[in-house]
TIVO-2410 file (N, C-alpha, C; in nm, 3 decimals):
# residues 84
REC num residu      c1      c2      c3 atome chaine
REC   1      M  16.509  18.756  16.463     N      A
REC   1      M  16.427  18.833  16.547    CA      A
REC   1      M  16.525  18.957  16.536     C      A
REC   2      A  16.474  19.089  16.488     N      A
REC   2      A  16.495  19.182  16.467    CA      A
REC   2      A  16.467  19.281  16.615     C      A
REC   3      Q  16.594  19.291  16.670     N      A
REC   3      Q  16.589  19.372  16.786    CA      A
REC   3      Q  16.609  19.536  16.796     C      A
REC   4      S  16.583  19.615  16.817     N      A
REC   4      S  16.664  19.751  16.843    CA      A
REC   4      S  16.755  19.740  16.924     C      A
REC   5      L  16.854  19.880  16.924     N      A
REC   5      L  16.986  19.858  17.026    CA      A
REC   5      L  16.944  19.899  17.193     C      A
REC   6      A  16.813  19.962  17.164     N      A
REC   6      A  16.756  19.962  17.313    CA      A
REC   6      A  16.723  19.822  17.386     C      A
REC   7      E  16.658  19.774  17.280     N      A
REC   7      E  16.559  19.622  17.344    CA      A
REC   7      E  16.736  19.532  17.375     C      A
REC   8      R  16.813  19.535  17.303     N      A
REC   8      R  16.920  19.460  17.330    CA      A
REC   8      R  17.031  19.479  17.408     C      A
REC   9      F  17.009  19.614  17.490     N      A
REC   9      F  17.072  19.688  17.601    CA      A
REC   9      F  16.999  19.668  17.710     C      A
REC  10      R  16.848  19.619  17.723     N      A
REC  10      R  16.782  19.621  17.816    CA      A
REC  10      R  16.796  19.497  17.895     C      A
REC  11      A  16.832  19.408  17.719     N      A
REC  11      A  16.804  19.245  17.776    CA      A
REC  11      A  16.929  19.218  17.856     C      A
REC  12      A  17.050  19.264  17.788     N      A
REC  12      A  17.164  19.258  17.862    CA      A
REC  12      A  17.169  19.299  18.003     C      A
REC  13      R  17.077  19.410  18.012     N      A
REC  13      R  17.087  19.484  18.159    CA      A
REC  13      R  17.023  19.345  18.276     C      A
REC  14      E  16.919  19.315  18.204     N      A
REC  14      E  16.844  19.188  18.258    CA      A
REC  14      E  16.902  19.067  18.273     C      A
REC  15      A  16.984  19.018  18.219     N      A
REC  15      A  17.079  18.933  18.264    CA      A
REC  15      A  17.212  18.954  18.345     C      A
REC  16      F  17.256  19.065  18.336     N      A
REC  16      F  17.356  19.119  18.401    CA      A
REC  16      F  17.311  19.124  18.547     C      A
REC  17      E  17.186  19.115  18.567     N      A
REC  17      E  17.116  19.157  18.688    CA      A
REC  17      E  17.062  19.005  18.753     C      A
REC  18      A  17.022  18.948  18.664     N      A
REC  18      A  16.962  18.798  18.692    CA      A
REC  18      A  17.121  18.733  18.760     C      A
REC  19      G  17.223  18.750  18.694     N      A
REC  19      G  17.350  18.669  18.704    CA      A
REC  19      G  17.386  18.732  18.868     C      A
REC  20      M  17.397  18.883  18.906     N      A
REC  20      M  17.436  18.895  18.989    CA      A
REC  20      M  17.290  18.791  19.136     C      A
REC  21      K  17.212  18.823  19.126     N      A
REC  21      K  17.112  18.717  19.174    CA      A
REC  21      K  17.126  18.577  19.222     C      A
REC  22      L  17.172  18.512  19.134     N      A
REC  22      L  17.169  18.383  19.129    CA      A
REC  22      L  17.302  18.367  19.126     C      A
REC  23      G  17.462  18.444  19.087     N      A
REC  23      G  17.587  18.397  19.140    CA      A
REC  23      G  17.636  18.322  19.013     C      A
REC  24      C  17.601  18.358  18.906     N      A
REC  24      C  17.641  18.301  18.762    CA      A
REC  24      C  17.640  18.459  18.695     C      A
REC  25      T  17.725  18.354  18.577     N      A
REC  25      T  17.714  18.461  18.459    CA      A
REC  25      T  17.603  18.484  18.381     C      A
REC  26      P  17.627  18.649  18.319     N      A
REC  26      P  17.552  18.659  18.241    CA      A
REC  26      P  17.475  18.606  18.154     C      A
REC  27      R  17.526  18.524  18.085     N      A
REC  27      R  17.510  18.416  17.998    CA      A
REC  27      R  17.417  18.305  18.054     C      A
REC  28      E  17.428  18.241  18.167     N      A
REC  28      E  17.415  18.152  18.238    CA      A
REC  28      E  17.250  18.204  18.264     C      A
REC  29      A  17.246  18.299  18.314     N      A
REC  29      A  17.145  18.399  18.332    CA      A
REC  29      A  17.061  18.403  18.223     C      A
REC  30      Q  17.102  18.463  18.122     N      A
REC  30      Q  17.028  18.511  18.036    CA      A
REC  30      Q  16.956  18.396  17.985     C      A
REC  31      A  17.018  18.213  17.954     N      A
REC  31      A  16.990  18.114  17.915    CA      A
REC  31      A  16.884  18.092  18.053     C      A
REC  32      R  16.911  18.100  18.138     N      A
REC  32      R  16.795  18.083  18.244    CA      A
REC  32      R  16.652  18.143  18.245     C      A
REC  33      L  16.659  18.333  18.210     N      A
REC  33      L  16.564  18.346  18.196    CA      A
REC  33      L  16.475  18.331  18.049     C      A
REC  34      R  16.550  18.282  17.958     N      A
REC  34      R  16.467  18.212  17.848    CA      A
REC  34      R  16.377  18.103  17.864     C      A
REC  35      W  16.446  18.017  17.938     N      A
REC  35      W  16.405  17.865  18.004    CA      A
REC  35      W  16.271  17.921  18.054     C      A
REC  36      E  16.286  18.016  18.162     N      A
REC  36      E  16.146  18.035  18.250    CA      A
REC  36      E  16.050  18.093  18.177     C      A
REC  37      E  16.089  18.181  18.086     N      A
REC  37      E  15.983  18.281  17.993    CA      A
REC  37      E  15.920  18.182  17.871     C      A
REC  38      T  15.983  18.105  17.858     N      A
REC  38      T  15.929  18.009  17.756    CA      A
REC  38      T  15.834  17.890  17.894     C      A
REC  39      H  15.874  17.801  17.963     N      A
REC  39      H  15.787  17.746  18.070    CA      A
REC  39      H  15.700  17.820  18.104     C      A
REC  40      R  15.699  17.941  18.150     N      A
REC  40      R  15.580  18.051  18.218    CA      A
REC  40      R  15.466  18.024  18.053     C      A
REC  41      R  15.529  18.026  17.919     N      A
REC  41      R  15.464  18.048  17.825    CA      A
REC  41      R  15.346  17.913  17.781     C      A
REC  42      L  15.426  17.827  17.799     N      A
REC  42      L  15.418  17.653  17.806    CA      A
REC  42      L  15.301  17.668  17.873     C      A
REC  43      E  15.282  17.666  18.008     N      A
REC  43      E  15.218  17.626  18.138    CA      A
REC  43      E  15.042  17.714  18.073     C      A
REC  44      A  15.103  17.856  18.021     N      A
REC  44      A  14.978  17.926  17.980    CA      A
REC  44      A  14.898  17.831  17.875     C      A
REC  45      R  14.969  17.761  17.780     N      A
REC  45      R  14.928  17.740  17.641    CA      A
REC  45      R  14.875  17.613  17.742     C      A
REC  46      K  14.917  17.517  17.793     N      A
REC  46      K  14.826  17.422  17.851    CA      A
REC  46      K  14.714  17.458  17.972     C      A
REC  47      A  14.697  17.555  17.988     N      A
REC  47      A  14.591  17.623  18.057    CA      A
REC  47      A  14.494  17.613  17.966     C      A
REC  48      Q  14.557  17.698  17.908     N      A
REC  48      Q  14.423  17.761  17.760    CA      A
REC  48      Q  14.335  17.636  17.725     C      A
REC  49      M  14.433  17.515  17.685     N      A
REC  49      M  14.428  17.372  17.631    CA      A
REC  49      M  14.357  17.328  17.699     C      A
REC  50      D  14.359  17.327  17.857     N      A
REC  50      D  14.263  17.264  17.897    CA      A
REC  50      D  14.097  17.357  17.956     C      A
REC  51      R  14.133  17.475  17.967     N      A
REC  51      R  14.003  17.569  17.964    CA      A
REC  51      R  13.913  17.474  17.779     C      A
REC  52      V  13.973  17.473  17.686     N      A
REC  52      V  13.895  17.443  17.550    CA      A
REC  52      V  13.864  17.320  17.552     C      A
REC  53      S  13.951  17.262  17.607     N      A
REC  53      S  13.897  17.098  17.538    CA      A
REC  53      S  13.824  17.011  17.639     C      A
REC  54      R  13.766  17.104  17.734     N      A
REC  54      R  13.653  16.984  17.855    CA      A
REC  54      R  13.537  16.949  17.726     C      A
REC  55      P  13.542  16.750  17.759     N      A
REC  55      P  13.453  16.710  17.742    CA      A
REC  55      P  13.331  16.710  17.770     C      A
REC  56      I  13.249  16.755  17.609     N      A
REC  56      I  13.121  16.764  17.582    CA      A
REC  56      I  13.041  16.641  17.611     C      A
REC  57      P  12.930  16.625  17.675     N      A
REC  57      P  12.868  16.492  17.697    CA      A
REC  57      P  12.736  16.480  17.557     C      A
REC  58      I  12.742  16.354  17.500     N      A
REC  58      I  12.700  16.340  17.365    CA      A
REC  58      I  12.573  16.258  17.451     C      A
REC  59      T  12.434  16.306  17.403     N      A
REC  59      T  12.300  16.197  17.404    CA      A
REC  59      T  12.268  16.128  17.273     C      A
REC  60      T  12.281  16.043  17.278     N      A
REC  60      T  12.220  15.935  17.176    CA      A
REC  60      T  12.068  15.978  17.151     C      A
REC  61      A  12.016  15.884  17.057     N      A
REC  61      A  11.890  15.827  17.083    CA      A
REC  61      A  11.843  15.754  17.156     C      A
REC  62      C  11.890  15.660  17.169     N      A
REC  62      C  11.888  15.546  17.237    CA      A
REC  62      C  11.832  15.588  17.416     C      A
REC  63      E  11.945  15.709  17.431     N      A
REC  63      E  11.969  15.713  17.581    CA      A
REC  63      E  11.834  15.855  17.574     C      A
REC  64      V  11.775  15.893  17.455     N      A
REC  64      V  11.723  16.012  17.501    CA      A
REC  64      V  11.540  15.939  17.513     C      A
REC  65      G  11.532  15.834  17.437     N      A
REC  65      G  11.376  15.801  17.424    CA      A
REC  65      G  11.328  15.688  17.551     C      A
REC  66      A  11.222  15.623  17.593     N      A
REC  66      A  11.141  15.590  17.680    CA      A
REC  66      A  11.214  15.422  17.683     C      A
REC  67      E  11.249  15.408  17.754     N      A
REC  67      E  11.272  15.238  17.783    CA      A
REC  67      E  11.183  15.132  17.759     C      A
REC  68      G  11.241  15.087  17.664     N      A
REC  68      G  11.159  14.998  17.593    CA      A
REC  68      G  11.101  15.017  17.469     C      A
REC  69      E  11.152  15.133  17.439     N      A
REC  69      E  11.136  15.148  17.258    CA      A
REC  69      E  11.214  15.088  17.213     C      A
REC  70      S  11.177  15.010  17.124     N      A
REC  70      S  11.249  14.984  17.036    CA      A
REC  70      S  11.300  15.073  16.894     C      A
REC  71      D  11.205  15.186  16.849     N      A
REC  71      D  11.222  15.221  16.746    CA      A
REC  71      D  11.354  15.335  16.790     C      A
REC  72      N  11.414  15.340  16.925     N      A
REC  72      N  11.527  15.454  16.970    CA      A
REC  72      N  11.658  15.376  16.914     C      A
REC  73      L  11.672  15.255  16.911     N      A
REC  73      L  11.783  15.151  16.903    CA      A
REC  73      L  11.816  15.171  16.783     C      A
REC  74      P  11.985  15.175  16.772     N      A
REC  74      P  12.046  15.155  16.658    CA      A
REC  74      P  12.015  15.028  16.583     C      A
REC  75      W  12.043  15.023  16.440     N      A
REC  75      W  11.972  14.901  16.351    CA      A
REC  75      W  12.053  14.776  16.396     C      A
REC  76      W  12.182  14.805  16.444     N      A
REC  76      W  12.264  14.701  16.519    CA      A
REC  76      W  12.194  14.617  16.638     C      A
REC  77      K  12.117  14.694  16.656     N      A
REC  77      K  12.064  14.623  16.851    CA      A
REC  77      K  11.920  14.567  16.788     C      A
REC  78      Q  11.880  14.651  16.702     N      A
REC  78      Q  11.715  14.573  16.721    CA      A
REC  78      Q  11.734  14.433  16.683     C      A
REC  79      E  11.637  14.375  16.690     N      A
REC  79      E  11.581  14.265  16.687    CA      A
REC  79      E  11.646  14.190  16.527     C      A
REC  80      Q  11.655  14.085  16.505     N      A
REC  80      Q  11.716  14.065  16.389    CA      A
REC  80      Q  11.595  13.928  16.374     C      A
REC  81      G  11.501  13.953  16.232     N      A
REC  81      G  11.426  13.828  16.222    CA      A
REC  81      G  11.525  13.749  16.139     C      A
REC  82      G  11.460  13.607  16.107     N      A
REC  82      G  11.533  13.488  16.041    CA      A
REC  82      G  11.691  13.541  16.043     C      A
REC  83      M  11.798  13.532  16.107     N      A
REC  83      M  11.923  13.514  16.054    CA      A
REC  83      M  11.942  13.421  16.180     C      A
REC  84      A  11.932  13.290  16.173     N      A
REC  84      A  11.991  13.261  16.272    CA      A
REC  84      A  12.026  13.109  16.233     C      A
***
């Protein structure tokens, strides 16, 4: 990933400031920041997948027809004549 010099300095400053807040080294803070960013993206992706993958109700021909109509039954549920 090609970063400009300004982006690298910005990331180093953020890691240094986070290290000061957390009471750890800038490297540990940088790892923590990366982990938090990855976790945030993962949670956002999970939320997106949950919104997309809602179950869609499926109605079959059996459910649509009135009760007692044998025309709407699938072939394996229809009465079989002569197979005893």
